[in-house]
N, C-alpha and C positions, 0 to 999 in steps of 0.2 A: 464910360471909361471905366476899364479892368482896371480893378483896383490891385487884384494878384500880382505878385512877381511873378510873371513868367519864365521860366525854364526849358531848355532845351537839355537833353541827355543823348551823351553820346558812350556809348560801350560796345567791344567788339559781342560779347556778350549776352545774348537774347535773355538769360534768366536775370541777369542784373540787368537790362533795361524795363523788363515787362516789371520788378519787382517795386524798381521808381518809380514807372510809370503810375502801377496801382498804390505806393506809396503816398504821393503829393495828389492822389486824387481826394483822400480823407482829413488832407492838410488845410486848415482854413489858412488862407491870404498866400497860399504858392498853387502855381497850375503848370503842370506839364505840358508844353503847347508840343513838344516832338519828339521824336528817338530817330538816331543816326548809329549806324551801327560800325561806321570808318571817319574815318579823316576827311575823305573827299565828300561823302552825303553832309556832314558836318558844316565843311565852309557852304554847300548849297545849301541847306536849312538855315545857316545862322544868316545869310543873303539874304532868303526867302520873308525871314520873319523876326528876324533882328530881337533877339530874347533878352532878357532884362540880365539874366546869368545861366552860363552853361555848366554845365557835371561833364568835363571830358575825362575820358581813359588815356592812358597813357599810350601804351602799348598796342598796333591796331594793322591789321594789313595793310599794305600799301602802304598811304600818307598816316604815317604817326601821329599823338597826340600833340606834341609841341609841334612840328609842322603844323597842325592845322590850326592852333594856337596863333602861328606867327602870321599863317596867311589872311585868317580874321582880322588879327589888328593893324594888320597893314592896309585893310580896308576897311576898318571902325576902329580905330585907337578907341575907344573909348568902351570896347566890349570889353566885360566881365566874367572871365572864366576860373573857375575851379578846378584843379586836379586831383580826381576819383582816382585812386590806384590800387593795387596789389604792390608795386615796384617802391624800394623804403631805399634804395639806395642814393647816397650825396651827390653822386654826378646828375642822377634823372630829377633830383630836385633841384638840381641850380641848374638843369637847362630849361624845367616846366617856367619857373619864374621868370628866367632871365627871355624866356618868348612872351613873358606878359602874361602869365598866370597869377590871379589875386589871392590864389589860395590853395592849401596843398594837404590834401586829406588822404589817407589808408585805410581801405575797404575793411582790414581786419581789425583796427584800432577805431572807428570812427562808429559811435553810438547817434540813432538817429536824433537824438537833441540836439548833439554838435553838429549833424550835416546842416538840419534847421538854422541853429546861430550861425552855423558860418556863412549859410545864403546869404541869411540877414547882413551880415554886420558887410560883407563883399558887393550885396544889392546897394546899399549905404557909403559906398564908394573909401570902405577900408579893405585892410589884407587879413588873410586868417592863415594862420602860420601853429599850429598844435608845437609844443614846445620837444617831444621828440623830433618833430620833422626840421626846428630849428638847430636842434643840436644836431643832428645828422650832415646838417648844414655850414655848420662852425666849422666840424669833425674836418671839411674840405680841402681847408685854407693850408691844413698843416702837409696836402699831396702838393707833388708838381701837377702839371696838367702834360697828359700825352698831348706829343702834334698830331696833327690829322696822318702824318705818313706812320706814325708811330701804332696808332687804331689802325691802320690798315695792316697791318703789320702783326699785331695781334690778332685780329679777325683770322687771320690766315692759320697762324698757330691755332686757334681754338679749331678748326675745321681738321687739325691734324697733318698741316702741312710742315716738311722740312725746311730747310735755308734754302735749299737750291730752288726748290719747286715756290718758296717766297721768292727768290729773286725774280725768275722766268714771271713770275705771276704779274708783279710791282714793275719789270724791266731796268731790274739794281742789279749791282755785284751781290755775290753771297757776300765778301766783307761789311757790306752797306747793311747788309741781313743784321748780322751780328751785332755790328756798332747798334743801331736799334733796338735790337735783344735787349743789350746789355744799360741801356738807356730805361728802356722799360721795366727791366728788373731792378734797377733804385730807384726809380720814382714810382714805384706801388711797392718795394717795401718788401719783393719779394725773393725767395732763394732761388728760384727755378721757373721753367716755362707754365706748369701746369697751375701752378701755387701763382703765375701774374694772370692766368688766364681766369682762374677760379675768384683771385682777387676782382679785376676789373668784371666780370659780370655781375658779380654781390652789388661790385659799387653803381653799374649801371654804367660803365665806360663804353662796351661793349653789348652787342647781343647776339645771339646765332639767332 
């Protein structure tokens, strides 16, 4: 029986996948058993191999990391997933953990030793949330959550649409658009539309 921790690597970037596959090749007690380049492949690989721990990127073409985690855990409630990503927005972190991830690591801040420790702890049934990630998550409490409609409006603002175009796209009146924008500015503590978009992108509330 294989005593190694069997790891599935999911990342959109080929270099990252190859680097991790090579890294685990020489790590005692761990074994990278497969790689996937998007969320759909991740779900298929997990279903076929049922790894002990999955390292999941957050934003990928098509099915996102959060969506993939949600689908995997619907079928395999005990799945152990660690998000390994470049995105550190408080909303990114919140959505990832809410979907069922047991750990959240930032590529730019995570050392090889910390990655190994996170895998071991999650494999043992624990959670692994670095202090910096936990602080970001705590910051989210200070902000009011945007509604799905407000997010729709803000995405269109980010694409350069004016109020009339937003109203037409969402089949609502311009007055309703203005009302949504006022709520968005208030909730994001932004002075104008541009600042609201920048804040929302940075926090991971919307993506383009």
